[in-house]
C-alpha angles and dihedrals in degrees: 000000000000121000112264089227090063113109116253092241092058092049092050092048092051090049093051093047093046095047092044092050093049092048090052095047095050092044091052090047091052094046094049090047089050089050093049092048092045095235097122110136133169090263091051089052091046094052095041093050093047093051092043092051092045090051090049090050090053090052091050093047090050093051090049094045091055090051093045089050093053091047092050092050090051090049092050094054115088117249113267095234091059090049092051090045090053092049092051096046097080090048091052092047092049094050092047091050092050093052099041112121116207110250094023127120113270120232113213111210117214120240127239090261096054141277125333112264123253121274093025109156116234134177110261117235121254117037094009096230100104126074121217123207121214105230095200139006115289124238112209118321106336123162119258116220129199131224121218 
């Protein structure tokens, strides 16, 4: 019995390969037996060829299903650079907040996905009561100024 923690695609691939191999083995055994006995007819060749090719198809599908399952699992995993950027984001925010001087110009860091869109409201530096609007998309870490 297969382990229950095995992914479904791996179990399906193993089932296809096993069933296909068994079909091919028993088809070959029957065909050889029919040849030795001298009872090979067009009908025997037809069914033997059909079963053999069906078993071969199941083996190929099993091999392809395993590969497709691995590729899908890799595609579902988030990219490593996004994971590292997400881990570093709180550290950057904490260090920026610790060094922020009241009345100074705030620097808006970009995210891992890109710059902050235009007209995004932000808290203005200083007393924290005003709201600044970003007039255009930012490129890199540019200072944000407020209008009063």
